[in-house]
MIZATOR-517744 format. One record per residue: residue number from 0; residue in one letter; x, y, z of N, C-alpha, C, O in turn. Coordinates in steps of 0.1 Angstrom, whole numbers, padded with zeros to 4 digits. Atoms other than C-alpha are relative to their C-alpha. Layout:
! residues N
    i  aa     nu     nv     nw    cau    cav    caw     cu     cv     cw     ou     ov     ow
  NUM   A      X      Y      Z      X      Y      Z      X      Y      Z      X      Y      Z
...
//
This chain:
! residues 182
    i  aa     nu     nv     nw    cau    cav    caw     cu     cv     cw     ou     ov     ow
    0   A   0004  -0014   0003  -0019  -0054  -0172   0013   0009   0000   0016   0016  -0010
    1   I  -0012  -0008   0000   0013  -0037  -0161   0012  -0008  -0003   0012  -0021  -0002
    2   T  -0012   0008   0004   0048  -0047  -0173   0009  -0003   0011   0008   0003   0022
    3   A  -0010   0003  -0010   0076  -0062  -0154   0008   0012   0004   0012   0013   0016
    4   A  -0008  -0012  -0003   0096  -0030  -0157  -0008   0010   0010  -0002   0016   0018
    5   Q   0008  -0008  -0008   0067  -0011  -0141  -0001  -0005   0015   0000   0002   0024
    6   V   0000   0007  -0013   0065  -0036  -0112   0013   0002   0007   0014   0006   0019
    7   L  -0014  -0002  -0005   0103  -0033  -0107   0001   0015   0005   0007   0017   0015
    8   W  -0001  -0014  -0004   0100   0005  -0106  -0008   0002   0014  -0002   0009   0023
    9   I   0008  -0001  -0013   0073   0003  -0078   0008  -0007   0011   0009  -0001   0022
   10   N  -0006   0007  -0010   0092  -0023  -0059   0014   0006   0004   0017   0006   0016
   11   I  -0014  -0005  -0003   0127  -0008  -0061   0000   0015   0002   0006   0019   0012
   12   V  -0001  -0015  -0001   0122   0030  -0066  -0010   0005   0010  -0006   0013   0019
   13   N   0011  -0006  -0009   0089   0037  -0049   0000  -0005   0014  -0001   0002   0024
   14   D   0001   0006  -0013   0090   0013  -0020   0012   0000   0009   0011  -0001   0021
   15   V  -0012   0001  -0008   0126   0014  -0009   0001   0011   0011   0005   0008   0022
   16   F  -0001  -0010  -0010   0125   0048   0008  -0010  -0001   0012  -0006   0000   0023
   17   P   0009   0002  -0012   0093   0042   0029   0004  -0012   0008   0003  -0012   0020
   18   N  -0004   0012  -0007   0106   0007   0038   0012   0003   0009   0012  -0001   0021
   19   L  -0012  -0004  -0009   0139   0022   0051  -0005   0009   0011   0000   0008   0022
   20   A   0005  -0009  -0011   0120   0049   0070  -0008  -0008   0011  -0008  -0003   0022
   21   L   0007   0008  -0011   0099   0022   0088   0010  -0005   0010   0006  -0009   0021
   22   T  -0010   0005  -0009   0131   0010   0103   0003   0009   0012   0009   0005   0022
   23   V  -0003  -0010  -0011   0134   0042   0124  -0014   0005   0006  -0014   0016   0012
   24   D   0013  -0004  -0005   0097   0043   0134   0001   0000   0015   0007  -0009   0021
   25   P  -0001  -0001  -0015   0093   0054   0171  -0007  -0013   0006  -0016  -0019   0000
   26   K   0006   0012  -0007   0085   0026   0196  -0015   0003   0003  -0019   0014   0004
   27   Q   0014  -0001  -0002   0049   0019   0202  -0003  -0001   0015   0003  -0010   0022
   28   D   0003   0000  -0015   0035   0027   0237  -0006  -0013   0005  -0003  -0017   0016
   29   H   0007   0011  -0004   0013  -0003   0238   0008  -0014  -0002   0002  -0024   0002
   30   L  -0007   0012   0003   0040  -0028   0228   0003  -0009   0012   0002  -0021   0011
   31   L  -0003   0008  -0011   0049  -0039   0263  -0012  -0006   0007  -0011  -0014   0016
   32   E   0012   0006  -0005   0013  -0047   0271  -0003  -0013  -0007  -0011  -0021  -0002
   33   E   0002   0012   0007   0014  -0075   0246   0007  -0012   0007   0018  -0010   0012
   34   P  -0006   0012  -0006   0021  -0110   0259   0012  -0005  -0009   0012  -0002  -0021
   35   P  -0011   0005   0008   0054  -0126   0248  -0004  -0010  -0010  -0014  -0018  -0008
   36   I   0003   0010   0011   0054  -0146   0216   0008  -0013   0003   0019  -0012   0007
   37   D  -0006   0013  -0002   0061  -0183   0219   0012  -0001  -0009   0011   0002  -0021
   38   Q  -0012   0002   0009   0096  -0191   0206  -0002  -0009  -0011   0005  -0008  -0022
   39   K   0003   0010   0011   0082  -0219   0185  -0009   0006  -0011  -0010   0000  -0022
   40   E   0009  -0006   0010   0058  -0196   0167   0008   0007  -0011   0018   0013  -0009
   41   Q  -0007  -0005   0012   0068  -0186   0132  -0003   0015   0000  -0013   0020   0005
   42   V   0001  -0015   0001   0074  -0149   0124  -0013   0003  -0008  -0021   0012  -0005
   43   V   0012  -0002   0009   0048  -0151   0096  -0010  -0012   0004  -0009  -0022  -0002
   44   N   0009   0011  -0005   0021  -0171   0115  -0013   0000  -0008  -0014   0008  -0018
   45   G   0013   0002   0007  -0014  -0181   0104  -0008   0013   0000  -0014   0016  -0011
   46   E   0007  -0013  -0001  -0029  -0147   0115   0006   0009  -0011  -0002   0016  -0018
   47   L  -0006  -0010   0009  -0004  -0127   0095  -0001  -0005  -0015  -0003   0003  -0024
   48   K   0002   0006   0013  -0007  -0151   0065  -0014   0004  -0005  -0016   0007  -0017
   49   A   0013  -0004   0004  -0044  -0145   0064  -0002   0015  -0003  -0008   0018  -0013
   50   L   0001  -0014   0002  -0040  -0108   0067   0007   0004  -0014   0002   0012  -0021
   51   I  -0007  -0002   0013  -0014  -0108   0038  -0009  -0004  -0012  -0009   0002  -0022
   52   L   0008   0004   0011  -0038  -0128   0017  -0012   0009  -0003  -0015   0013  -0015
   53   V   0011  -0009   0002  -0067  -0104   0023   0005   0013  -0006  -0001   0018  -0015
   54   I  -0006  -0013   0006  -0045  -0073   0016   0004  -0002  -0014   0001   0007  -0023
   55   S  -0003   0003   0014  -0032  -0089  -0016  -0012  -0001  -0009  -0012   0004  -0020
   56   A   0013   0001   0007  -0067  -0097  -0027  -0006   0013  -0003  -0011   0017  -0014
   57   I   0006  -0013   0001  -0080  -0062  -0020   0008   0008  -0010   0002   0015  -0019
   58   T  -0009  -0008   0009  -0050  -0046  -0038  -0001  -0005  -0014  -0002   0003  -0023
   59   G   0001   0006   0013  -0051  -0070  -0067  -0014   0003  -0007  -0014   0007  -0019
   60   L   0014  -0003   0005  -0089  -0066  -0072  -0002   0015  -0004  -0008   0018  -0014
   61   S   0001  -0014   0003  -0087  -0028  -0070   0008   0004  -0013   0003   0012  -0021
   62   T  -0009  -0003   0012  -0059  -0027  -0097  -0007  -0006  -0012  -0008   0000  -0023
   63   L   0008   0006   0011  -0079  -0051  -0119  -0012   0008  -0003  -0015   0009  -0015
   64   A   0012  -0008   0003  -0110  -0030  -0115   0003   0013  -0007  -0004   0017  -0017
   65   I  -0004  -0012   0007  -0092   0002  -0125   0004  -0002  -0014   0001   0005  -0024
   66   F  -0005   0004   0014  -0076  -0015  -0155  -0013  -0004  -0009  -0014   0001  -0020
   67   S   0012   0005   0008  -0109  -0032  -0166  -0009   0012  -0003  -0015   0012  -0014
   68   W   0009  -0011   0003  -0128   0001  -0163   0007   0009  -0010   0000   0014  -0019
   69   S  -0006  -0010   0009  -0102   0023  -0181   0004  -0006  -0014   0005   0002  -0023
   70   Y  -0005   0006   0013  -0090  -0001  -0209  -0010   0003  -0011  -0006   0008  -0022
   71   P   0009  -0002   0011  -0122   0001  -0230  -0002   0015  -0004  -0005   0018  -0015
   72   I   0002  -0015   0002  -0124   0039  -0226   0012   0007  -0005   0011   0014  -0015
   73   Y  -0012  -0007   0003  -0088   0050  -0229   0011  -0008  -0007   0020  -0002  -0013
   74   G  -0010   0008   0007  -0068   0021  -0244   0010  -0006   0010   0010  -0002   0022
   75   I  -0009   0008  -0008  -0040  -0001  -0231   0010   0009   0008   0013   0007   0019
   76   E  -0010  -0008  -0007  -0014   0026  -0223  -0005   0008   0011   0002   0009   0022
   77   V   0006  -0008  -0011  -0036   0048  -0202  -0005  -0010   0011  -0003  -0007   0023
   78   A   0004   0010  -0010  -0050   0017  -0185   0012  -0005   0008   0011  -0007   0020
   79   R  -0012   0004  -0007  -0015   0006  -0177   0005   0011   0009   0010   0008   0021
   80   T  -0005  -0011  -0008  -0005   0040  -0165  -0009   0002   0013  -0004   0004   0024
   81   L   0009  -0001  -0012  -0036   0042  -0142   0003  -0012   0010   0003  -0010   0022
   82   S  -0002   0011  -0009  -0029   0007  -0128   0014   0002   0007   0014  -0001   0019
   83   F  -0013  -0003  -0006   0008   0016  -0122  -0002   0011   0011   0003   0009   0022
   84   A   0002  -0011  -0009  -0003   0049  -0105  -0007  -0005   0013  -0004  -0002   0024
   85   L   0007   0006  -0012  -0028   0030  -0083   0008  -0008   0009   0008  -0007   0021
   86   L  -0008   0008  -0008  -0004   0004  -0072   0011   0008   0008   0013   0005   0019
   87   A  -0010  -0008  -0006   0023   0029  -0065  -0005   0009   0011   0000   0009   0022
   88   I   0006  -0009  -0010   0001   0055  -0047  -0006  -0008   0012  -0005  -0004   0023
   89   D   0006   0009  -0010  -0018   0027  -0029   0011  -0005   0010   0008  -0005   0022
   90   S  -0011   0004  -0010   0015   0014  -0014   0005   0011   0008   0009   0009   0019
   91   L  -0005  -0012  -0008   0025   0049  -0003  -0011   0004   0010  -0007   0008   0021
   92   V   0011  -0003  -0011  -0009   0054   0015   0000  -0011   0010  -0001  -0009   0022
   93   Y   0001   0011  -0009  -0009   0019   0029   0012  -0002   0009   0011  -0008   0019
   94   V  -0012   0001  -0009   0027   0022   0043  -0003   0005   0014   0003   0000   0024
   95   F   0003  -0005  -0014   0012   0042   0072  -0008  -0011   0008  -0007  -0011   0020
   96   S   0008   0011  -0006  -0011   0012   0079   0010  -0011   0004   0007  -0018   0014
   97   C  -0010   0011  -0003   0020  -0011   0079   0008   0002   0013   0014  -0007   0018
   98   R  -0008  -0004  -0012   0035   0007   0109  -0004  -0010   0012   0005  -0012   0020
   99   T   0004   0009  -0010   0015  -0016   0131  -0011  -0009  -0006  -0020  -0005  -0013
  100   V   0009   0010   0006  -0004  -0048   0122  -0013   0000   0008  -0024  -0002   0002
  101   T   0012   0002  -0008  -0028  -0049   0151  -0007   0013   0004  -0019   0013   0008
  102   V   0007  -0012  -0004  -0036  -0012   0157  -0003   0008  -0013   0005   0009  -0022
  103   N   0004  -0007   0012  -0055   0008   0131   0007   0013  -0001   0011   0020   0008
  104   V  -0008  -0012   0004  -0039   0037   0113  -0006   0013   0007   0002   0022   0010
  105   W   0005  -0013  -0005  -0063   0063   0127   0002   0001   0015  -0001   0011   0021
  106   K  -0003   0000  -0015  -0053   0054   0163   0015   0005   0002   0019   0008   0013
  107   E  -0014  -0005  -0001  -0016   0064   0155   0001   0012  -0008  -0005   0014  -0018
  108   S  -0002  -0013   0008  -0004   0098   0144   0008  -0004  -0012   0018  -0012  -0012
  109   L  -0007   0002   0013   0007   0098   0108   0014   0007   0000   0022   0003  -0009
  110   F  -0012  -0009   0000   0035   0123   0116   0010  -0003   0011   0019   0005   0012
  111   T  -0010   0003  -0010   0054   0106   0144   0013  -0004  -0006   0024  -0003   0001
  112   N  -0012   0004   0007   0079   0093   0119   0002   0010  -0012  -0003   0008  -0023
  113   K  -0002  -0010   0011   0091   0124   0099   0007  -0006  -0012   0005  -0001  -0023
  114   W  -0007   0006   0011   0114   0102   0079  -0010  -0007  -0010  -0008  -0007  -0022
  115   L   0010   0007   0008   0084   0082   0067  -0008   0010  -0009  -0010   0007  -0020
  116   V   0008  -0010   0007   0065   0113   0057   0009   0005  -0012   0004   0006  -0023
  117   W  -0009  -0005   0010   0095   0126   0037   0003  -0011  -0011   0003  -0008  -0023
  118   A  -0002   0012   0010   0101   0091   0021  -0012  -0001  -0009  -0011  -0004  -0021
  119   V   0012   0001   0008   0065   0090   0010  -0001   0011  -0010  -0005   0009  -0022
  120   L   0000  -0011   0010   0067   0124  -0006   0010  -0002  -0011   0007   0000  -0023
  121   L  -0010   0003   0010   0099   0115  -0023  -0004  -0011  -0010  -0002  -0010  -0022
  122   S   0005   0011   0009   0084   0082  -0036  -0012   0004  -0008  -0013  -0001  -0019
  123   G   0011  -0005   0008   0053   0101  -0047   0006   0007  -0012   0000   0006  -0023
  124   L  -0006  -0006   0011   0076   0122  -0069   0006  -0010  -0010   0005  -0009  -0022
  125   A  -0005   0011   0008   0092   0090  -0081  -0011  -0007  -0008  -0008  -0014  -0018
  126   T   0012   0006   0008   0057   0078  -0092  -0003   0009  -0011  -0006   0004  -0022
  127   V   0004  -0009   0011   0050   0109  -0112   0011   0001  -0011   0008   0003  -0022
  128   L  -0012  -0002   0009   0085   0111  -0128  -0002  -0008  -0013  -0002  -0003  -0024
  129   P   0000   0007   0012   0081   0082  -0153  -0013   0002  -0008  -0014  -0001  -0020
  130   I   0013  -0002   0007   0045   0092  -0161   0001   0013  -0009  -0006   0013  -0019
  131   Y   0000  -0013   0007   0054   0127  -0173   0013   0004  -0006   0014   0013  -0014
  132   V  -0013  -0004   0005   0091   0128  -0181   0006  -0010  -0009   0007  -0022  -0007
  133   E  -0007   0008   0009   0109   0115  -0211   0015  -0002   0005   0019   0007   0012
  134   P   0003   0012   0008   0127   0091  -0217  -0007  -0011   0008  -0011  -0021   0003
  135   F   0007   0010  -0008   0110   0073  -0188  -0014  -0003  -0006  -0018  -0015  -0007
  136   Q   0014   0001   0005   0075   0079  -0203   0000  -0010  -0012  -0008  -0019  -0013
  137   S  -0001   0009   0012   0085   0062  -0236   0004  -0015   0004  -0001  -0024  -0001
  138   F  -0005   0013  -0004   0104   0034  -0219  -0011  -0009   0007  -0012  -0021   0004
  139   F   0011   0007  -0007   0074   0025  -0197  -0013  -0001  -0007  -0022  -0007  -0003
  140   S   0013  -0001   0008   0048   0032  -0224  -0011   0006   0008  -0022   0001   0007
  141   F   0010  -0007  -0008   0030   0056  -0201  -0006   0011  -0009   0000   0016  -0019
  142   R   0006  -0012   0005   0006   0083  -0211  -0003   0009   0011  -0007   0004   0022
  143   P   0003  -0010  -0011   0001   0115  -0191  -0014  -0002   0005  -0023  -0004  -0003
  144   L   0013   0001  -0006  -0028   0112  -0167  -0006   0014   0002   0001   0024   0005
  145   E   0007  -0013  -0002  -0054   0140  -0164  -0003   0000   0015  -0002  -0009   0023
  146   M   0003  -0002  -0014  -0064   0154  -0130  -0011  -0009   0005  -0010  -0014   0016
  147   I   0011   0009  -0004  -0096   0133  -0129   0006  -0014   0002   0001  -0021   0011
  148   H  -0006   0013  -0002  -0074   0102  -0132   0007  -0001   0014   0006  -0011   0021
  149   W  -0007  -0001  -0013  -0053   0113  -0102  -0010   0000   0012  -0008  -0006   0022
  150   V   0010   0000  -0011  -0085   0119  -0082  -0006  -0014   0002  -0008  -0019   0013
  151   I   0004   0014   0000  -0097   0084  -0091   0010  -0009   0008   0007  -0017   0016
  152   V  -0011   0008  -0007  -0063   0069  -0080   0000   0003   0015   0001  -0006   0023
  153   A   0000  -0004  -0015  -0064   0089  -0047  -0012  -0006   0007  -0010  -0011   0018
  154   V   0012   0005  -0007  -0100   0079  -0039   0002  -0015   0002  -0002  -0021   0012
  155   M  -0001   0015  -0001  -0093   0042  -0047   0011  -0004   0010   0009  -0014   0017
  156   S  -0010   0004  -0010  -0061   0042  -0026  -0005   0002   0014  -0002  -0006   0022
  157   I   0006  -0002  -0013  -0080   0056   0003  -0010  -0011   0003  -0011  -0016   0014
  158   V   0010   0011  -0002  -0108   0031  -0002   0007  -0013   0003   0003  -0021   0012
  159   V  -0007   0013  -0002  -0083   0002  -0004   0006   0000   0014   0005  -0010   0021
  160   T  -0006  -0001  -0013  -0065   0014   0027  -0011  -0002   0011  -0009  -0008   0021
  161   A   0012   0001  -0009  -0099   0018   0045  -0004  -0015   0001  -0007  -0020   0012
  162   A   0004   0014   0000  -0108  -0018   0035   0010  -0008   0008   0006  -0017   0015
  163   I  -0011   0008  -0007  -0075  -0031   0048  -0001   0003   0015   0000  -0006   0023
  164   E   0002  -0003  -0014  -0080  -0012   0081  -0012  -0006   0006  -0011  -0010   0018
  165   I   0012   0006  -0005  -0115  -0025   0085   0003  -0015   0002  -0001  -0021   0012
  166   T  -0004   0014  -0001  -0101  -0060   0079   0009  -0002   0012   0007  -0012   0020
  167   K  -0008   0001  -0012  -0074  -0055   0105  -0008   0001   0013  -0006  -0007   0022
  168   Y   0008  -0002  -0012  -0099  -0042   0130  -0009  -0013   0003  -0009  -0018   0014
  169   V   0009   0012  -0001  -0124  -0071   0124   0009  -0012   0004   0005  -0020   0013
  170   Y  -0008   0012  -0003  -0096  -0097   0124   0006   0000   0014   0005  -0010   0021
  171   F  -0008   0000  -0012  -0076  -0086   0154  -0009   0004   0012  -0006   0000   0023
  172   N   0008  -0004  -0012  -0104  -0071   0176  -0013  -0008   0001  -0019  -0008   0012
  173   V   0012   0008  -0001  -0132  -0095   0168   0004  -0015   0000   0001  -0022   0009
  174   L  -0003   0014   0002  -0120  -0128   0155   0011  -0005   0009   0009  -0016   0016
  175   V  -0011   0004  -0008  -0087  -0131   0173  -0003   0001   0015   0000  -0007   0023
  176   S   0004  -0002  -0013  -0102  -0118   0205  -0009  -0011   0005  -0008  -0016   0016
  177   K   0009   0011  -0003  -0129  -0145   0204   0008  -0013   0002   0005  -0021   0011
  178   Q  -0008   0012  -0001  -0103  -0172   0198   0008   0000   0013   0010  -0011   0020
  179   K  -0008  -0001  -0012  -0082  -0160   0228  -0009  -0003   0012  -0004  -0008   0022
  180   K   0009   0002  -0011  -0113  -0161   0251  -0004  -0014   0001  -0008  -0019   0012
  181   M   0005   0014  -0001  -0121  -0197   0242   0010  -0009   0007   0008  -0021   0008
//
């Protein structure tokens, strides 16, 4: 649905500032309550692989859904623009959820890392730039989105992040807790 250049824009331009800002995230109060990790355990263990798989599936399906819905109505260029906007904005909303894998986003303040907030705002502008400004618009084959499109993108980004947060809660507070008790 979206082009390689659009994916590169999201990965390089949109995601770089929030990713850098995560490196200066304040320490977590509950971190010392966690038991030490076994030295033999991989950094990306089975639990994290499962979570990555679910997150990828939710994000991929939501992008496919917005493309499938918009393509017959608006055509390929608006469908691509909507898919791009959803992937970009979704990653900017979801970055707050990435601050901790085991604790849900609503249990942590969104504003404890001011650098992350500024990075998300800057990256949000970087999302809008190629959609509305030439020569980016022509290069990426984008069409300007209407306000209703942005509302749809915002709602879907929040729904995707909520689904991911519910997955994190169920996975780490229900399934992993049961396994540890056994």
